[in-house]
N, C-alpha and C positions, 0 to 999 in steps of 0.2 A: 504493499499499499503506499503511495506516495505521500510524503509528508506535505500538508499546506501549513507553511510556517506564520501565515498572516491571519488565518482563520481562527475564532475564539474556541477555546475548549469545549464550550456548550453553548447551543442555539438553539432556543425554542422560537418560533415564529408564528404565532395567532395558532398555536396547536390545541386540537380538541380530542376529547376522548370520552366516549358515551357507553355507559353500562346499562342496558335497559332504559328506564327512564331517567337515571341520574346521570348527568353530565360532569363526571369527576374532573376533567380538565375544560376549561372554558376560555380558548382564545388565548391562551397563555403565552406571553411574550417575556423572554428571560435570556439574558447574554450573561457568561461567565467568562472572563478573559482568562488567558494562561497565566498561570503562577498564583493565582488569587484563592483565599480560602473563604467560602461563602457557606453561611448557615442557612437551612430552608425551615422557617417556623411556620406553624398553623395549628388550628385547633383538630381534632380528630374529624376525618372526613372532608378537609381543606383540600385535599388533591396531592399531597406531599408524596405519596407512596406511588400513585398512579404515574405522577411526574417522572420519578425515578424509573418505574419500569419502561417508561417511553424511552428515555436518554439511554438505557442500557439496551433498548432493542428486544426487551421482553415483550412488549405490546407494539402495535403500529398506532399512529394516530388516525382518527377518522378524518381531520381536516389539519391543514396547516402543515408545518415542516419543523422535525427535529434533526440536528446535526451534530455531530462531534468532531471536532477538528476539520470541519468543513465537508464531512462526508456522511455516509449512513453510519448509524450506531453500530449496526452487526459489525460492519467493516473494521471500526476502530476496536472493538472489543475482540473480534477474531486476530488483530495485529498485535494484541497484548498493550494496547494504548491505554486501556481502561481496565481497571480493578475495582471490585465492588465487594461490599460486607453488607447483606441483606439481612433483615429481623430472623427469618426463618433459617434453620440449620441445625444438625445434630452431629455429635461427635463420631468420627470413624473408629469402630471398635479396632482392637489388636494391631495397631500401627502406632510407631513412634511419631513424634512431632516431626522430626528429620525425614522420614520415611514419606510421610503425607506431603509435605512442603516440596520434596524433591520430586514426587510423583507428578505433582501440578506444574512444577518448572518444566518437565517435559513436554507439557501440551502446549507451551508458547515457543514462537519463533526466534526470539532473542530474550530469554529470561535473566532476571537479575540472580548472581551467584546465591545458593542456598545459604550459605553461612551469612551474607551479607544480608539476606532478607530476615534471619532469625535474628540477629543483632539489633536490625532496625526495629523489628517487634518486640526486643526484650527477652529473646527466647533462648538464647545462647545455652545457658546452663540446663534448660529443660529439654534439650533437643533429643536426648534418649529416653524421655519419658513416653508412656503410651498417651494418646491424645483422650481416650476416654477414662482417664484417671486423674485429670487436672481439674482444678477449681473453676468457677466460671469466669473469672477474671484472665486467669491462664488460658482457657478455651477461646475466650475471645481475642486473645493475643495471638493464638494460633490462626483464627480466621483472618485476621489483620496480616500475618505472614503470607497466607495463602492469596490474598488480595493483592499483596506487594510483588511477589515472586515473579510475575510476567514482567515486571520491570515497567510499570505504567505511567504515564503522564499525568492521568487524572484517576483520582479514585473517589468512589460514591459511596456513602456510609448511611445506611438507614437505622436511624436510633441506635449508633453503635456501642453506647453504654447504658443501655436499658437494663435493668435488675443486677448493675454491678455496685460493689460499694464504693466508698468515698475513696477507698486505697488504690482500688482496682480502676477505677475511673481516671484518678490522677496518673496512675502508671499507663493507662492506653494513651492519653493525650500527650503525655511525653514522648511517646513513640512517633505519635502523629507530627507533633512538631519537627521530630528529626527527619520526616518525609517531606513536610512542606519546605523546608529549611533549602531542600536541594532544587527549589523553582518548579516543584510539581504543583499541581491544581487538586484542590480538595473541595467536594459539594457534601454536607452532611445535612441530614434532618435530626432534629433532638426536640424533646420536650423538657430538657433541661436548660433553662434560658441562661443560667450563668455560664453554661459551656459556650454558647453564641457569642455572649458578651465577652469572654475570655479569649475565644480562639478566633473568630471569624473577622476577617478584612470587610466583609459586607453582610448585611443580613437581608433575606429575603421573606416577606411575610405573606403568606398564601391565604385565601379564603374564598370557599366556592369555586375552587379551580383557577381563580384568578390572582394576580399580583396585586395586593393592598399596598405594598411600599417596599422600596429597596433603598438602602443606604446603611451607613455606618452605625454601631449601636448608639452614638452620641446624636447623629440624625434622627433615630427613631424618638431618643427621649425628647430632644427639642420640639419635634412634632406633636408629641403628647402634651407638651407644657413643661417648661424647663425645671420647674420644682413644685414640691407639694409642702403647703402650708396647712398646718393641722392645730387646733385649739378646742378645748372644750366648750360646748354651747350652755352649760350650765342650766339646762330647761329652756332656753331662749327659742326665738322663732328662727326659720330658717331660709324665709322668702326673699331675703335681701342678699343671699351669698354670690348669687350669679350676677348681682350689680357692681361688685367688687371690680376696681380696675385690675387687668391682667388676667383675671379669672377665666378658664376656658371650660372646665367641668367641676363638678363637686360631688362628693357622697357623703352620706352621714354612716357612721358606725357606733351604735349605741348612742352615746352622749356626746361623741367627737365628731368634729366637721375635718374633712380631708379636701383641700381645694387644690385643683391643679390649675397652675399659673405660669404665664410666660414672661410676668414680670413680677418677682416676689418682692422687690424692694416697694414697688408701687401697692402691691396688696397689704403687705405688712404695714406701711404707713396708714391706709385706710383702716385697717383693723385697730390700730393703735389709738384712734379717735373714738372708738367705743370702750367704755370703761368695764365692760362685762367679760371681755376676752380673758381666758385663764389658760396657762399652760401652753402657750404659743411654741410652735416647732416649725423649723424650716429644713427642709431635706431635699436633696436631688431626686428628680423621678428615677425609677428604676426600670430595667429593661422590663421587669416583669408589668410595670404599671403603663408601660408604653404599648406592650402587646395587647394587653386588655382594652385598651382605650381604642387601638385599630380594630381589633377583631369583634368586640362588643358594639362597635358603631356599624359593623356591617356593611359598609361603605368605603370606597376608596377615598385615603385622605391625600392622595397625589404621590407621585415618585419623588423621593426625597433626594435622589442623586442620579443624574441621568446613566442609564446604563450604558458600558462602553462596547 
């Protein structure tokens, strides 16, 4: 397969995919440049897994176009340019880690040396262990090594750390950073928003099969309102909260008001003029807050960064 050095790693153009009455992907436009780490976020049913199936060639779009490196996904996968870790899978019995990774390496035209794949996945000391006798975190690293050994330029991860404990998740992302530092492209979906915040260059938020927003973590936080201002209501009314300067949204939790604001200084000054305000606190908007603001609104807030 001839390499197109100008084409992006991933390119969705008006892609659609329907299952019965459900349109899982609905006119999806998304470009992932080479060398970028991108997180795919969305509620259950947002279309993440369907989009991943399309870009891996496991499904074909009903309309539009999906390309990897300027060509058909199937060609990129067959050439070893793409590696994937999907949610489903089980340990292979009675084979060692090295035997499994070596077997997979032989199916690719230009694989990575097995020892190198094992080292990147943090498995060198476990190479002689049987795969079906490893812990959950160790098994996930084996799946990562299997995805790596074809020497891909792009790796696709569907909920890669689901069900892993905190230590196993940290070890996995240490390995992933080593892969990304080589200039490779990473696209991962996750329900752990702190992972997207910590490891993604850009974040794509999907809902109902479409892109709600694309941008850095800071872009999303700014779009949701740059700060949260909270205080105790002390039983007072709430009908004046949305009239405060800078406030874009608010919610009441118990007797405490939480205001999302894009001008916290103006909001706090206005609150200071009211004598009844107690326990005032100002904090930055988290990615969780931004994600909820985007998805609960169920309407596009606009692309926060022009897709390159």
